C-alpha positions in Angstrom: -25.6 30.0 54.7 -23.9 26.9 53.2 -26.1 25.2 50.6 -23.8 22.4 49.6 -21.5 19.7 50.9 -17.9 19.9 49.8 -15.6 17.0 50.4 -11.9 17.2 49.4 -10.8 13.5 49.0 -7.2 14.3 48.1 -5.4 17.6 48.0 -4.6 19.0 44.5 -3.4 22.2 42.9 -5.0 23.8 39.9 -2.4 24.7 37.4 -2.6 26.0 33.8 -3.1 23.4 31.0 -0.3 24.8 28.9 2.3 22.1 28.2 0.2 19.3 29.6 -1.0 16.2 27.6 -4.5 17.6 27.3 -5.4 15.7 24.1 -4.5 12.4 25.6 -6.3 13.3 28.8 -9.5 14.4 27.1 -9.5 11.4 24.8 -9.2 9.1 27.8 -12.1 10.7 29.7 -14.4 10.7 26.7 -13.5 7.1 25.8 -14.4 6.0 29.3 -17.7 7.9 29.3 -18.7 6.7 25.8 -17.8 3.1 26.6 -20.2 3.2 29.5 -22.9 5.0 27.3 -22.9 8.1 29.5 -24.6 11.2 28.0 -21.9 13.8 28.3 -20.9 17.0 26.6 -18.0 19.4 26.6 -18.9 22.6 28.4 -17.8 26.0 29.7 -14.2 27.0 29.1 -13.3 23.7 27.4 -15.8 24.1 24.7 -15.0 27.8 24.4 -11.3 27.0 23.8 -11.8 24.2 21.4 -14.4 26.0 19.3 -12.7 29.5 19.3 -9.0 28.6 19.4 -8.9 25.0 18.2 -7.6 23.7 21.6 -8.4 24.2 25.3 -7.2 27.6 26.5 -3.6 27.2 27.8 -4.3 29.3 30.9 -7.4 27.3 31.8 -6.8 25.0 34.8 -9.2 22.2 34.1 -11.3 20.3 31.5 -15.1 20.8 31.9 -17.6 18.0 31.0 -21.3 17.9 31.9 -23.5 14.9 32.4 -27.1 14.0 33.1 -29.0 10.8 33.8 -26.2 9.1 35.6 -25.3 8.6 39.3 -22.2 9.9 40.9 -21.3 6.3 41.9 -21.4 5.2 38.3 -19.2 8.2 37.2 -16.7 7.5 40.0 -16.5 3.8 39.0 -16.0 4.6 35.3 -13.3 7.2 36.0 -11.5 5.0 38.5 -11.3 2.2 35.9 -9.8 4.8 33.5 -7.2 5.6 36.2 -8.6 9.0 37.2 -8.3 9.9 40.9 -11.3 11.5 42.7 -10.1 14.6 44.4 -13.3 16.5 45.2 -17.1 16.0 45.5 -19.9 18.6 45.7 -23.4 17.6 46.6 -26.5 19.7 47.3 -29.3 18.2 49.3 -28.0 14.7 48.6 -27.8 15.2 44.8 -24.3 15.1 43.2 -23.4 18.3 41.5 -19.7 18.0 40.7 -16.9 15.5 40.9 -13.3 16.5 40.3 -10.8 14.0 39.1 -7.0 14.3 38.4 -4.9 12.3 36.0 -1.5 13.3 34.5 -1.6 16.5 36.5 -4.8 17.7 34.8 -8.1 18.3 36.6 -11.4 17.0 35.1 -14.5 18.7 36.4 -17.7 16.7 35.8 -20.9 18.6 36.5 -24.2 16.8 37.0 -27.4 18.4 35.6 -31.0 17.8 36.4 -34.3 18.7 34.7 -36.2 21.5 36.3 -39.1 22.4 34.0 -37.6 23.6 30.7 -34.1 23.9 32.1 -31.1 21.8 33.1 -29.9 22.9 36.5 -26.7 22.4 38.5 -26.1 23.6 42.1 -22.6 23.9 43.3 -20.3 26.0 45.6 -20.3 28.9 43.1 -24.1 29.1 43.3 -26.4 27.6 40.6 -26.6 27.6 36.8 -29.7 27.0 34.7 -29.4 26.1 31.1 -32.3 25.9 28.5 -32.9 22.1 28.2 -33.7 22.5 24.5 -30.1 23.5 23.9 -29.0 20.0 24.9 -31.8 17.9 23.3 -29.6 17.1 20.3 -25.9 17.1 20.9 -23.5 17.8 18.1 -19.9 16.9 17.6 -16.8 19.0 17.6 -13.3 17.9 16.5 -10.2 18.3 18.5 -6.9 16.6 17.5 -8.7 14.1 15.1 -11.3 13.0 17.5 -15.0 14.0 17.7 -16.5 15.1 21.1 -20.1 15.6 22.0 -21.2 19.2 22.7 -24.3 21.5 22.3 -24.3 23.6 19.2 -21.2 25.7 20.0 -22.3 29.2 18.6 -25.6 29.1 20.4 -24.2 27.7 23.7 -21.2 30.1 23.8 -23.4 33.1 23.1 -25.8 32.1 25.8 -23.0 31.3 28.3 -20.5 34.1 27.7 -22.2 36.8 25.5 -19.3 38.1 23.3 -17.3 34.9 23.4 -15.3 35.5 20.2 -12.9 38.0 21.9 -10.7 36.5 24.6 -11.2 38.1 28.0 -8.9 38.4 31.0 -10.2 36.9 34.2 -13.1 34.6 34.9 -15.9 35.2 32.5 -17.7 32.1 33.6 -20.2 34.0 35.8 -22.4 35.4 33.1 -25.0 32.7 33.5 -24.2 31.6 37.1 -26.3 32.8 40.0 -25.1 33.2 43.5 -26.8 31.5 46.4 -29.4 33.7 48.2 -28.1 35.2 51.5 
């Protein structure tokens, strides 16, 4: 049973970040979001790499940013002005869940979160993920290449998300806190 609508706007190929202008790319994305006063934070593998290794993981294939309190139309307009190209949309029951953009050969995944009780929730084609809302009530900053980026408290978030995040793992470890759609 399909619980989401996936639209591929333009074909794209995910490739490792190694050797790509990640710092310039991330700076451009964050500048665009901050200029528009969007509440965003670095998440998933992007935060893991920057906190643990000092840079996004070279074998990762995208940059992950999460947002809340903003419409997909606003995000699309902001990113288009910053010269990012929309390549994929995921919506669930009419609510935007993810927008993927490409610039300089790098993919930016922006995930939309919504309050559900004491949690922030996102539903996408992997299933759903539920994060304790209190973890995001006061965002911190993390430095990467001389610029500060918004994030939840890294140690707490990464332990919640990945368990033993300090040791690099082979394969996709991003499923620890994801749930599959019911059959």
